[in-house]
N, C-alpha and C positions, 0 to 999 in steps of 0.2 A: 611380516616385519617382526623381527626378534627384538624384544625389550631387554636392555642391559640394566642389571640391578647392581648398584654399588653397595657392597657389604660394609657396614660401618661399625660392627661389633663382632666379637667372637661368640661362638655358640657355647654357652655355659653348660649345656646338656651333653655335649660331645663326650664320648667315653675313651679313656686311656687305660692301658694296663698299669696296675700298681706293681712295682718290682722291688726286689731286695737289691743290695749293693752289687751283687754279681749278675744282675739282669734277669734273674728268675722271676717269672710272673707269680704273684701271690694274691692277686685280686684285681678289681677294677675300680676306677675312680672317674668321676665326671670332671670336665674342665673347670667347672665352678668350684668343686671341692679342691682340686689341685692348686688353684690360685687363691684360696681363701685363708691360707695360713695353717692348714692342717699339717703341712710338711710331709705328706705322704709321697714317697718317692715314685716318680714316673719318668719314662724314657723320652729323650729328645735326640734329634740328629742335627748336626751342623756340617755344612759343606763350605770350606774355605776355597775360594777361587783365586788362584794366582795367575799372573802372566809370566812370560819367559824373562821379563826384567825384574822379577820378584816383587812386583807391585801386587797388592791384595785388594780385591773388589769388596767393597762394603755397601750394604743396603741402607737406605735412609728409611727408618721405621715410620709407618703411617702415624699421623697424629691421633687417630682414633684407637690405636692399640692400647690394651689394658696395662701392659707391662712396658715401661720405658718408651713412651710415645715420643716421636720426633728425634730420636737419637740414632747415631750410626752404629751398625751392628754387623754381625756375620752375614756373608752373602746369602746363605740359605740356612734357615733354622726353623725347626718345627717339631711338634709332638708326634710321637708314634701312636697311631690309633690302635684301639683294642682289636686284636686279630691280625695285626700287621707286623712284619719283621722290620728291623732297623733299615735293611737294604731297600725294602719296598717303600718305607716312609721317606728315605732319602731321595729316591727317584721321584716320588709324588711331590715332595716339597720343592725339589729343584725345578720341576715342571711348573708348579703353581707360582713360585716366587720369581723365577728367572726365565721361565720358558725354555729351560734346557731339556733337550730330548735325549733319551738313551742312545748311545752311539756317538754323540757329539762331545762326550767327556768321559774320563775314566776316574771314578772316585777311588781313592786309596785311604784305607783306614789308618788313623794315627794312633788313637788311644780312647779310653773312656774315663770319666771321672764324675764324682758327685759334686754338684753345685748347689749351694743353699743361699737363698735370699731371705728377705723378711717375710715373704708370702709363699714361698714354695721350695721344694727340693727336687732336683732333676738329676737323672743319670744321663750324662751327655756323651754321645758317641760322636767323635770328631773325625771328619774325613777332609781330604784336600784333593784338588785337581788343578791342572794347568790349562788355561784357555787363552789363546792369543787372538782369536777371531771374535772381536767384540760384537759382531753382527749376530752371534749366537745368543747373546744376552738380551733378554726382553723382560725387564722388571715389570711385575704385575702392578697395575694401578690400584687394584683392590687390596694388595698385600703390602706395598711399599710406596714410598715417595721417590722412587728412582734409586740410582746407585752410581758408583764410579770406582775406578782404581785409585788406591792410595799408596804412596811410597812409604817405606819403613820410617823415614825421618818425620814424615807428616803424622803418621800414627803415633810415634813416640811423643811428638810435641803436643798431641791432643789428649794423651793419657792424663787423667786427673782434672780435666777442665770441663767436665759435664757435657762433653760432646759425644763421647762413645758410651755404649752401655757398660755398666760395671762388669757384667758377665764376659763381654768381649774383651775388655781390658785384661781381666784376670787370665782368660784363655790365651790371649796373645802373648802375655808376659811368660806364661808357664810352658806353652806348647808350640808357639809359632815364631816368636821373635828371633830374628837372626842374631848371631853372636856379635857383640860390640867390637 
C-alpha cells in the first residue's frame, strides 16, 4: 500500500539560479532567500491556457502557499530549478500543476519581463497554449485548489477586487488582455 503525503509548505532549501535581467545565470539562491526580501532576481515560467472561445484557465492557489494563498492565478506558474532550462521547467510545472503531458499541448513563447513584489524579484517567461479538451486538465490537489476557465469580462470585473493575484492582474493587462 502506497502512502500519499499532502505537502503543506514549500521547500525553503530548494535551489534556483540567480540571473541578470537578460537571463544569464550569475549564481544560485535558495527558495528561502528568494522569498525573504533580498530581491535577488530568479527565473519563473508561466503557462496561460486558453480555449478556442478565448477563455483563460486560472488556478485557485492553495491556502498553504506562502505567496498569495487562496487567490486565482496563472494556470501554471513555477520556479526554474538550478540546472534546469525554462523549457524543462515549463514542462515539469505543467505536469505537476495541471497534469499536462508533453504532446497534449504546444507552448508558444510570448515574452519575458521582470516582476517585483515586496518580497521578491522574478524574471518571468510567459508562454501560452490552447486546449479545448478539459479532460486533459487535472489540477494537482497538492499544488492548487482546482481551477476553471474564465471569460475576459469576468477577469476584467475581478481586477482590483483582491480575487486575483497582483502578478496575474499586471501580466493580464500588459500581455494577455484582448483589445477593448
